[in-house]
VEXDODO-482661 format. One record per residue (C-alpha): x, y, z; residue number from 0. Coordinates in Angstrom, 3 decimals, decimal comma. Last residue first. Layout:
<pts>
         x         y         z  resi
         X         Y         Z   NUM
...
</pts>
This chain:
<pts>
         x         y         z  resi
     0,528    14,216    26,266   623
     0,267    10,655    27,636   622
    -3,596    10,360    27,625   621
    -3,724    11,153    23,875   620
    -0,745     9,118    22,525   619
    -2,467     5,746    22,752   618
    -5,610     7,204    21,288   617
    -3,683     8,673    18,420   616
    -2,409     5,229    17,416   615
    -5,956     3,805    17,485   614
    -7,194     6,804    15,599   613
    -4,568     6,144    12,892   612
    -5,697     2,534    12,376   611
    -9,314     3,570    12,443   610
    -8,731     6,022     9,495   609
    -6,885     3,317     7,568   608
    -3,116     3,176     7,450   607
    -0,482     1,805     5,032   606
     2,764     1,480     6,867   605
     6,196     3,149     6,900   604
     5,301     4,807     3,662   603
     6,088     4,598    -0,115   602
     5,122     6,369    -3,245   601
     7,171     5,975    -6,383   600
     6,696     8,919    -8,769   599
     7,444     8,824   -12,574   598
     6,415    11,982   -14,475   597
     4,180    12,422   -17,431   596
     2,587    15,519   -15,768   595
    -0,947    14,132   -15,646   594
     0,248    10,674   -14,752   593
     2,461    11,919   -11,982   592
    -0,401    14,062   -10,451   591
    -2,870    11,209   -10,681   590
    -0,376     8,866    -8,900   589
    -0,001    11,474    -6,192   588
    -3,706    11,616    -5,552   587
    -3,910     7,770    -5,641   586
    -1,176     7,441    -3,100   585
    -2,795     9,931    -0,675   584
    -6,024     8,034    -0,958   583
    -4,248     4,715    -0,562   582
    -2,938     5,959     2,799   581
     0,446     6,649     4,494   580
     2,214     6,116     7,797   579
     4,559     7,802    10,174   578
     7,293     8,586     7,851   577
     5,916     9,251     4,367   576
     8,263     8,290     1,556   575
     8,368     9,831    -1,943   574
    10,696     8,472    -4,633   573
    10,908    10,913    -7,601   572
    11,696    10,766   -11,299   571
    11,664    13,689   -13,866   570
    13,243    16,366   -11,666   569
    13,419    20,078   -11,866   568
    15,353    20,452    -9,767   567
    17,272    21,550    -6,636   566
    20,822    20,425    -7,627   565
    23,336    21,047    -4,869   564
    26,703    22,639    -5,370   563
    25,552    26,124    -4,326   562
    24,150    24,684    -1,053   561
    27,646    24,260     0,401   560
    27,344    22,976     3,931   559
    24,470    20,532     3,265   558
    26,652    18,565     0,922   557
    29,464    17,975     3,469   556
    30,822    15,146     1,279   555
    29,009    15,042    -2,015   554
    27,635    11,796    -3,445   553
    25,045    11,464    -0,707   552
    23,449    14,754    -1,849   551
    21,295    16,401     0,857   550
    18,871    19,250     0,268   549
    17,052    20,898     3,175   548
    13,269    21,986     3,165   547
    12,898    25,228     5,081   546
     9,934    26,370     2,887   545
     8,479    23,339     1,209   544
     4,892    23,696     2,414   543
     4,736    27,425     1,611   542
     5,199    26,858    -2,049   541
     8,223    27,633    -4,310   540
     8,606    25,912    -7,592   539
    11,381    23,681    -8,819   538
     9,017    21,306   -10,856   537
     9,950    18,253    -8,956   536
    10,172    20,011    -5,612   535
     6,857    21,921    -5,862   534
     5,056    18,980    -7,447   533
     6,158    16,828    -4,549   532
     5,073    19,300    -1,806   531
     1,739    19,983    -3,461   530
     1,073    16,305    -3,869   529
     1,919    15,759    -0,210   528
    -0,571    18,487     0,907   527
    -3,280    16,765    -1,095   526
    -4,416    18,204    -4,453   525
    -8,065    18,337    -5,152   524
   -10,523    16,225    -6,988   523
   -14,321    16,873    -6,450   522
   -16,588    14,030    -5,518   521
   -18,575    12,057    -8,069   520
   -22,091    11,300    -6,857   519
   -24,236    13,364    -9,227   518
   -22,935    11,332   -12,187   517
   -23,271     7,877   -10,597   516
   -26,930     7,231   -10,340   515
   -28,002     5,143   -13,400   514
   -24,816     3,049   -13,113   513
   -25,707     2,108    -9,592   512
   -29,107     1,032   -10,681   511
   -27,655    -1,119   -13,413   510
   -25,099    -2,668   -11,122   509
   -27,593    -3,708    -8,459   508
   -30,305    -4,902   -10,788   507
   -27,832    -7,153   -12,480   506
   -26,496    -8,517    -9,187   505
   -29,861    -9,789    -8,260   504
   -31,942    -9,378    -5,047   503
   -31,658    -5,664    -5,124   502
   -29,712    -3,493    -2,624   501
   -30,929     0,055    -2,525   500
   -29,767     2,696    -4,904   499
   -31,490     6,008    -4,249   498
   -31,849     5,426    -0,490   497
   -28,284     4,261    -0,239   496
   -26,886     7,175    -2,048   495
   -28,711     9,758     0,057   494
   -25,785    11,935    -1,076   493
   -25,745    14,520     1,774   492
   -25,402    18,124     0,743   491
   -22,808    20,478    -0,584   490
   -21,325    18,428    -3,318   489
   -19,092    20,048    -5,952   488
   -16,133    20,641    -3,687   487
   -14,220    23,939    -3,683   486
   -10,803    23,990    -5,277   485
    -7,774    22,651    -3,279   484
    -5,099    25,036    -2,024   483
    -5,947    24,364     1,633   482
    -4,546    27,154     3,837   481
    -1,077    27,368     5,394   480
    -1,238    29,553     8,416   479
     1,857    31,761     9,018   478
     4,859    31,976    11,209   477
     4,211    28,636    12,942   476
     6,009    27,868    16,213   475
     3,226    28,482    18,848   474
     0,352    27,649    16,624   473
     2,041    24,329    15,767   472
     2,204    23,362    19,470   471
    -1,535    24,136    19,897   470
    -2,407    22,153    16,815   469
    -0,498    19,087    17,997   468
    -2,118    19,417    21,485   467
    -5,501    19,589    19,754   466
    -4,721    16,500    17,627   465
    -3,843    14,638    20,905   464
    -7,215    15,424    22,414   463
    -8,938    14,375    19,214   462
    -7,383    10,921    19,503   461
    -8,395    10,659    23,156   460
   -12,150    11,211    22,188   459
   -13,217     7,583    23,007   458
   -16,946     7,574    22,079   457
   -19,437     6,760    24,750   456
   -22,376     8,619    23,128   455
   -22,219    11,241    25,892   454
   -18,532    11,646    25,029   453
   -19,380    12,270    21,473   452
   -21,824    14,967    22,323   451
   -19,254    16,641    24,764   450
   -16,814    16,675    21,910   449
   -19,287    18,548    19,759   448
   -19,973    21,051    22,496   447
   -16,198    21,422    23,162   446
   -15,668    22,225    19,511   445
   -18,371    24,738    19,384   444
   -17,054    26,563    22,472   443
   -13,436    26,439    21,176   442
   -14,282    27,990    17,822   441
   -13,960    25,721    14,840   440
   -10,454    25,114    13,258   439
   -11,888    24,261     9,806   438
    -9,407    21,724     8,431   437
    -7,982    19,929    11,493   436
   -11,061    20,336    13,608   435
   -13,479    19,211    10,898   434
   -11,231    16,251    10,127   433
   -11,168    15,264    13,731   432
   -15,033    15,672    13,949   431
   -15,520    13,529    10,875   430
   -13,149    10,825    12,119   429
   -14,809    10,784    15,533   428
   -18,232    10,265    13,795   427
   -16,974     7,415    11,743   426
   -15,149     5,875    14,743   425
   -18,332     5,908    16,802   424
   -20,084     4,033    13,912   423
   -22,212     5,444    11,152   422
   -25,291     7,534    11,421   421
   -27,397     7,425    14,561   420
   -25,416     9,327    17,105   419
   -27,274    12,584    16,537   418
   -24,308    14,734    17,602   417
   -21,777    14,045    14,885   416
   -23,949    13,665    11,887   415
   -26,062    16,583    12,942   414
   -23,024    18,794    13,412   413
   -21,687    18,024     9,951   412
   -25,091    18,668     8,290   411
   -25,443    21,952    10,233   410
   -21,933    22,986     9,036   409
   -23,074    22,135     5,473   408
   -26,154    24,320     5,807   407
   -24,047    27,203     7,247   406
   -21,592    26,922     4,274   405
   -18,040    25,632     4,550   404
   -15,140    27,528     3,075   403
   -12,119    26,432     1,015   402
   -13,574    23,026     0,511   401
   -12,228    20,063     2,635   400
   -15,144    20,451     5,130   399
   -17,804    20,386     2,367   398
   -16,266    17,235     0,862   397
   -16,203    15,734     4,421   396
   -20,003    16,199     4,652   395
   -20,475    14,212     1,383   394
   -18,042    11,457     2,408   393
   -19,872    11,222     5,806   392
   -23,243    10,870     4,103   391
   -22,035     8,291     1,693   390
   -20,649     6,317     4,592   389
   -24,230     5,834     5,992   388
   -22,864     2,798     7,844   387
   -25,407     0,239     6,754   386
   -25,658     1,705     3,202   385
   -21,946     1,916     2,667   384
   -21,382    -1,553     4,148   383
   -24,004    -3,103     1,791   382
   -22,593    -1,231    -1,146   381
   -19,035    -2,421    -0,348   380
   -20,161    -6,119    -0,268   379
   -21,994    -5,558    -3,619   378
   -18,903    -3,997    -5,169   377
   -16,783    -6,924    -4,018   376
   -19,232    -9,463    -5,365   375
   -19,430    -7,713    -8,775   374
   -15,662    -7,387    -8,784   373
   -15,309   -11,178    -8,282   372
   -18,017   -11,993   -10,836   371
   -16,401    -9,706   -13,512   370
   -13,027   -11,347   -12,834   369
   -14,366   -14,866   -13,195   368
   -16,256   -13,839   -16,350   367
   -13,137   -12,400   -17,844   366
   -11,307   -15,750   -17,171   365
   -14,191   -17,673   -18,751   364
   -14,061   -15,323   -21,729   363
   -10,397   -15,755   -22,193   362
   -10,693   -19,542   -21,979   361
   -13,554   -19,604   -24,465   360
   -11,864   -17,529   -27,137   359
   -10,062   -20,345   -28,815   358
   -13,052   -22,692   -28,565   357
   -15,249   -20,415   -30,722   356
   -12,614   -19,896   -33,399   355
   -11,831   -23,620   -33,498   354
   -15,472   -24,409   -33,842   353
   -16,054   -21,861   -36,690   352
   -13,007   -23,291   -38,555   351
   -14,159   -26,883   -38,089   350
   -17,370   -26,040   -39,828   349
   -20,735   -26,718   -38,226   348
   -22,246   -30,159   -37,577   347
   -20,524   -30,517   -34,335   346
   -22,177   -27,311   -33,014   345
   -24,936   -29,054   -31,108   344
   -22,326   -30,960   -29,114   343
   -20,380   -27,805   -28,339   342
   -23,224   -25,991   -26,656   341
   -22,154   -22,290   -25,876   340
   -24,668   -20,981   -23,447   339
   -27,916   -19,006   -23,702   338
   -29,794   -21,408   -25,937   337
   -29,955   -21,431   -29,787   336
   -26,340   -22,375   -30,575   335
   -25,472   -21,839   -34,257   334
   -21,694   -21,569   -33,595   333
   -21,634   -18,060   -35,092   332
   -24,744   -17,019   -33,158   331
   -23,346   -18,468   -29,905   330
   -20,083   -16,643   -30,359   329
   -21,943   -13,396   -30,943   328
   -24,145   -13,967   -27,942   327
   -21,056   -14,641   -25,855   326
   -19,376   -11,339   -27,088   325
   -22,640    -9,343   -26,375   324
   -22,944   -10,960   -22,878   323
   -19,349    -9,988   -22,070   322
   -19,812    -6,483   -23,218   321
   -23,017    -6,067   -21,000   320
   -21,209    -7,451   -17,980   319
   -18,153    -5,144   -18,516   318
   -20,496    -2,089   -18,882   317
   -22,311    -2,918   -15,595   316
   -18,987    -3,378   -13,898   315
   -17,787    -0,077   -15,294   314
   -21,006     1,700   -13,930   313
   -20,356     0,187   -10,452   312
   -16,736     1,428   -10,720   311
   -17,955     4,950   -11,526   310
   -20,193     4,765    -8,483   309
   -17,157     3,853    -6,349   308
   -14,933     6,729    -7,426   307
   -12,059     5,436    -9,610   306
    -8,514     4,787    -8,408   305
    -8,795     0,844    -8,699   304
   -10,697     1,181   -12,014   303
    -8,266     0,442   -14,803   302
    -5,780    -1,782   -12,861   301
    -8,576    -3,667   -11,161   300
   -10,369    -4,233   -14,469   299
    -7,199    -5,481   -16,133   298
    -6,512    -8,035   -13,461   297
    -2,964    -9,129   -14,199   296
    -1,582    -6,960   -11,449   295
    -3,603    -8,941    -8,993   294
    -6,460    -8,390    -6,594   293
    -6,470   -11,676    -4,810   292
    -9,938   -12,569    -3,569   291
   -11,092   -14,507    -0,516   290
   -14,777   -15,658    -0,596   289
   -17,416   -15,783     2,049   288
   -20,749   -17,526     1,445   287
   -23,909   -15,950     2,950   286
   -26,414   -18,424     4,340   285
   -29,988   -18,925     3,237   284
   -29,194   -22,356     1,726   283
   -26,629   -20,733    -0,597   282
   -26,794   -16,965    -0,824   281
   -25,625   -14,928    -3,731   280
   -23,587   -11,653    -3,537   279
   -20,665   -13,429    -1,920   278
   -19,501   -12,146     1,379   277
   -16,002   -10,491     1,549   276
   -12,346   -11,390     2,026   275
    -9,484    -9,218     0,828   274
    -5,985    -9,620    -0,740   273
    -3,679    -7,088    -2,189   272
    -1,282    -7,479     0,760   271
    -4,074    -6,413     3,030   270
    -7,649    -5,407     2,146   269
    -9,709    -4,822     5,288   268
   -13,091    -4,488     3,581   267
   -13,811    -1,089     5,079   266
   -10,668     0,990     4,696   265
    -8,642    -1,145     2,241   264
   -11,379    -2,053    -0,161   263
   -12,631     1,582     0,127   262
    -9,185     2,880    -0,836   261
    -9,049     0,613    -3,924   260
   -12,508     1,685    -5,175   259
   -12,382     5,449    -4,544   258
   -14,656     7,030    -1,901   257
   -12,441     7,293     1,132   256
   -13,456     8,659     4,607   255
   -11,155    11,318     5,866   254
    -8,780    10,578     8,714   253
    -5,784     9,517     6,476   252
    -5,870    12,637     4,343   251
    -6,613    14,710     7,460   250
    -3,323    14,106     9,279   249
    -1,327    16,229     6,784   248
     2,204    17,481     7,775   247
     2,061    15,135    10,858   246
     2,583    12,097     8,703   245
     6,135    13,215     7,931   244
     7,963    13,775     4,661   243
    11,004    12,430     2,859   242
    11,448    13,277    -0,830   241
    13,993    11,292    -2,763   240
    14,943    13,031    -6,011   239
    15,943    10,940    -8,999   238
    19,236    11,166   -10,891   237
    19,397    12,204   -14,462   236
    21,670    10,572   -16,997   235
    19,449     7,528   -17,449   234
    17,053     6,335   -14,801   233
    19,289     4,113   -12,717   232
    21,935     6,666   -12,168   231
    23,312     5,267    -8,931   230
    26,897     5,193    -9,915   229
    26,524     2,316   -12,405   228
    27,652    -0,231    -9,831   227
    25,262     1,004    -7,175   226
    23,930    -2,494    -6,468   225
    27,435    -3,847    -6,698   224
    28,681    -2,156    -3,581   223
    31,942    -0,350    -4,349   222
    32,893     0,219    -0,587   221
    32,896     4,044    -1,109   220
    29,475     3,895    -2,742   219
    28,007     1,694     0,009   218
    29,444     4,038     2,685   217
    27,843     7,059     0,989   216
    24,477     5,237     0,854   215
    24,615     4,403     4,473   214
    25,698     7,866     5,548   213
    22,945     9,438     3,446   212
    20,291     7,069     4,793   211
    21,172     7,976     8,386   210
    21,130    11,688     7,610   209
    17,779    11,393     5,706   208
    16,243     9,374     8,575   207
    17,202    12,090    11,044   206
    15,846    14,666     8,543   205
    12,472    13,089     8,413   204
    12,223    12,410    12,078   203
    12,373    16,067    13,093   202
    14,555    18,945    11,917   201
    14,535    20,585     8,550   200
    11,980    19,177     6,170   199
    13,222    16,720     3,572   198
    14,905    16,619     0,104   197
    17,311    13,954    -0,837   196
    19,258    13,691    -4,127   195
    18,979    10,088    -5,291   194
    21,428     7,262    -5,597   193
    19,494     4,613    -7,560   192
    20,205     0,859    -8,096   191
    16,535     0,139    -7,979   190
    16,976    -2,723    -5,461   189
    19,560    -0,754    -3,616   188
    17,371     2,284    -3,329   187
    14,511     0,224    -1,939   186
    16,932    -1,448     0,528   185
    18,071     1,980     1,594   184
    14,427     2,814     2,348   183
    14,128    -0,243     4,641   182
    17,433     0,609     6,363   181
    16,423     4,226     6,965   180
    13,119     2,997     8,492   179
    14,836     0,440    10,874   178
    17,462     2,966    11,825   177
    14,778     5,541    12,642   176
    13,105     2,824    14,839   175
    16,381     1,881    16,594   174
    17,140     5,490    17,309   173
    13,694     6,106    18,784   172
    14,015     3,006    21,011   171
    17,426     4,054    22,158   170
    16,248     7,540    22,986   169
    13,493     6,136    25,072   168
     9,811     6,189    24,141   167
     7,493     7,376    26,920   166
     6,866    10,694    25,193   165
     5,325     8,677    22,312   164
     5,662    10,599    19,050   163
     7,913     8,240    17,091   162
     6,341     5,116    18,488   161
     2,779     6,291    17,771   160
     3,580     7,384    14,194   159
     5,419     4,107    13,499   158
     2,785     1,740    14,712   157
     4,128    -0,961    12,340   156
     7,190    -0,629    10,047   155
     6,166    -2,665     7,019   154
     8,091    -0,471     4,561   153
     4,995    -0,453     2,269   152
     5,925     0,360    -1,323   151
     3,640     1,615    -4,164   150
     4,869     2,439    -7,707   149
     4,593    -0,908    -9,468   148
     2,221    -2,151    -6,914   147
     2,271    -3,811    -3,511   146
     6,020    -3,960    -3,151   145
     6,702    -4,849     0,462   144
     9,913    -4,067     2,249   143
    12,860    -6,008     3,659   142
    14,570    -6,874     0,308   141
    18,132    -5,819     0,921   140
    19,396    -9,345     0,124   139
    22,203    -9,672     2,667   138
    23,619   -13,123     1,903   137
    24,911   -16,166     3,839   136
    25,673   -19,026     1,540   135
    26,510   -22,766     1,429   134
    25,939   -23,537     5,161   133
    26,544   -27,287     4,912   132
    30,309   -26,982     5,502   131
    29,754   -25,246     8,880   130
    27,450   -28,079    10,061   129
    29,447   -29,390    13,052   128
    26,503   -28,357    15,324   127
    28,853   -26,265    17,442   126
    30,400   -24,697    14,470   125
    26,850   -23,905    13,094   124
    25,906   -22,238    16,382   123
    29,109   -20,271    16,587   122
    28,893   -19,090    13,002   121
    25,320   -17,939    13,569   120
    26,247   -16,112    16,636   119
    29,197   -14,413    14,856   118
    26,851   -13,364    12,131   117
    24,267   -12,014    14,781   116
    27,024    -9,862    16,378   115
    28,315    -8,615    13,037   114
    24,812    -7,313    12,222   113
    22,594    -8,564     9,464   112
    21,584    -6,267     6,650   111
    17,964    -6,677     5,726   110
    16,003    -9,481     4,084   109
    18,611   -12,086     5,330   108
    19,306   -14,900     2,970   107
    20,743   -18,166     4,321   106
    21,354   -21,032     1,800   105
    21,552   -24,119     3,868   104
    22,520   -27,532     2,614   103
    21,176   -31,156     2,848   102
    18,270   -30,340     5,099   101
    16,876   -31,070     8,526   100
    20,245   -32,043     9,962    99
    18,968   -31,494    13,568    98
    21,985   -29,331    14,454    97
    21,582   -27,350    11,254    96
    17,939   -26,733    12,049    95
    18,759   -25,606    15,514    94
    21,253   -23,071    14,235    93
    18,657   -21,726    11,780    92
    16,263   -21,354    14,660    91
    18,895   -19,491    16,771    90
    19,446   -17,056    13,899    89
    15,683   -16,471    13,484    88
    15,268   -15,626    17,187    87
    18,354   -13,314    17,203    86
    16,803   -11,362    14,333    85
    18,048   -10,738    10,870    84
    14,757   -10,946     8,887    83
    14,274   -14,196     7,059    82
    14,553   -15,870     3,664    81
    16,124   -19,306     4,254    80
    16,671   -21,553     1,142    79
    16,950   -25,153     1,919    78
    18,779   -27,715    -0,143    77
    17,273   -31,229    -0,440    76
    19,135   -34,440     0,239    75
    17,192   -35,069     3,450    74
    13,849   -33,348     4,185    73
    13,560   -33,463     8,006    72
    10,153   -32,557     9,452    71
     9,189   -29,025    10,293    70
     7,234   -27,716    13,331    69
     6,536   -24,053    12,534    68
     8,677   -21,066    13,530    67
    10,561   -20,888    10,305    66
     7,429   -20,763     8,283    65
     7,290   -23,256     5,427    64
     7,424   -23,326     1,674    63
     7,727   -26,797     0,237    62
     8,468   -27,986    -3,408    61
    10,301   -24,909    -4,635    60
    11,804   -25,738    -8,012    59
    11,430   -22,293    -9,491    58
     8,259   -23,181   -11,378    57
     6,915   -24,363    -8,046    56
     7,372   -20,975    -6,457    55
     5,514   -19,298    -9,404    54
     2,654   -21,759    -9,047    53
     2,336   -20,957    -5,350    52
     1,889   -17,317    -6,257    51
     4,493   -14,622    -6,221    50
     4,623   -10,824    -5,783    49
     1,936    -9,878    -3,235    48
     2,932   -12,846    -0,901    47
     6,695   -12,581    -1,160    46
     7,274    -9,639     1,148    45
     4,486   -10,652     3,572    44
     6,163   -14,099     3,954    43
     9,342   -12,240     4,616    42
     7,735   -10,576     7,684    41
     6,159   -13,785     8,866    40
     9,386   -15,786     8,715    39
    10,703   -17,780     5,773    38
    11,819   -21,345     4,878    37
    11,791   -22,288     1,135    36
    12,601   -25,963     0,351    35
    14,316   -26,957    -2,939    34
    14,104   -29,448    -5,660    33
    17,259   -29,935    -7,510    32
    17,731   -28,012   -10,755    31
    16,563   -29,127   -14,254    30
    13,076   -27,814   -13,500    29
    14,559   -24,406   -12,812    28
    15,519   -24,132   -16,492    27
    11,815   -23,558   -17,435    26
    11,578   -20,567   -14,951    25
    14,367   -18,644   -16,765    24
    18,114   -18,363   -16,357    23
    19,881   -15,230   -17,208    22
    20,607   -13,578   -13,789    21
    23,701   -14,752   -11,967    20
    23,172   -17,493    -9,345    19
    21,751   -16,467    -5,967    18
    20,459   -20,017    -5,200    17
    17,812   -19,858    -7,962    16
    15,396   -18,843    -5,348    15
    17,491   -15,860    -4,602    14
    17,510   -14,909    -8,223    13
    13,750   -15,143    -8,327    12
    13,604   -12,890    -5,286    11
    15,783   -10,302    -7,021    10
    13,660   -10,361   -10,094     9
    10,470    -9,991    -8,011     8
    12,064    -6,991    -6,318     7
    12,971    -5,315    -9,636     6
     9,437    -6,036   -11,038     5
     7,686    -4,491    -8,125     4
    10,132    -1,501    -8,023     3
     9,334    -0,609   -11,543     2
    12,324     0,835   -13,259     1
    13,179     4,484   -13,292     0
</pts>
């Protein structure tokens, strides 16, 4: 199965080339007329992780503007619109036609546009006498965000709250499910894949599956070109599409992360592969902030994104040492005596030596830039870890996630929650929520801990909703599913900040971190989602997949005749979590796929941090 990121970028390039057939390259774009790209916020998010400004210019895009901004006329230049199919955007396009802002209009909707909106667009352009200027109106099926080769964000906000809010009307729920199924269909259309669908019976997942099945079946019957090969995009074997719901495992989002990428998302606010943090050096006694793009071309990020934070610090230290050794070797060959490459003092050396030294300088400079960036990010993370005692929470949660929790670990958990000195209010609420979800403490103990949080002024509405969820499950469950992960290796608080400290220089920071990493590596364990995916892909039975239905869009009435349905094993899988996902869950699934030499694409309605989920649960708490 091809990379979703590469396929989506290819589709966007084709759109920027005015939807001509593939085959041209970026160089040929210079022979084309200059173009203006107009997008809305949602489509800006689609493009941002994939293309840089230079990539747009290579495709002849001279201006890229938001559709809601004030825009001046640019005559004799075609405009490419890339927007979601909303009434507001259609009105804006009609106004632009009436104002004659551009020479021609190539309208690309990121999701399928309704007949009503098409008729409205036709009416507006007819009224503006600009019908002949509208060159194209195309459904692109690109209304999702490809963050990595195997990671998709459907960009459906507050999905868990909206699906579970008792105040939501049937119409609102149906519209939300339609939005989710449309986004997943767009992923399938981009990949050209018609999968076999597996999902739990009943609930939002099966409703999305039914909508998706009808949409895929209609596309196959209409001969849509994105399924021209019959949907077998990965050779003769079709992939499996696994739809799950966030309620199957709330803990994986609530727990504090310890891997590099998840930490960047959870505490540095990484969004669309971009984050902002303070520099490790101070200028004039004031911290300088920098914004970094964590790109696919960054070899360090690709290698270390899923590593535990202490291992990342050790890798930074190794990268610095390797860089210095290579610079020293170049200096030695060039005859430089100081700590930098001095071209003027090397003029008396052979041309061959100079050419060799100069040829590697751009690569070394780029590596130095990447090393500096990750050093600054690691330093910012360390400051936040120390100030919030995050390491203490991670250690306590390791004990909670193990098969059983010892008396000393239980005392540590209770102290972190009740003392009110470590971490923030949200940190303590996350720990208690995770403790409740995984350990099911006695009612008296739970109320005592909840009372301590209330005394500290913590909003405990999220926990109230989790209790109601648990009570409902206890009524309908036939047996309790226990955690299948192996016990954690840490049974006490890390005291990481005390051991490391924050030195004045980056070199002392990284070397100290590297000296203390081995005892700080948390245990690896399968998440609930990884167990579900491995069960379905390997055709094994586990409690989590009991009652899962199988739907084949290529078969009419597929669910009525189970004997015709293929149930595995599978080599390729697309996994979508309805209600939100997390980088920790993605990394765990990625590790499973890598170990078994399988290809698994992970997607979710939105990427959540612990505080994000708590905010949605808080809105549900009072109403349930």
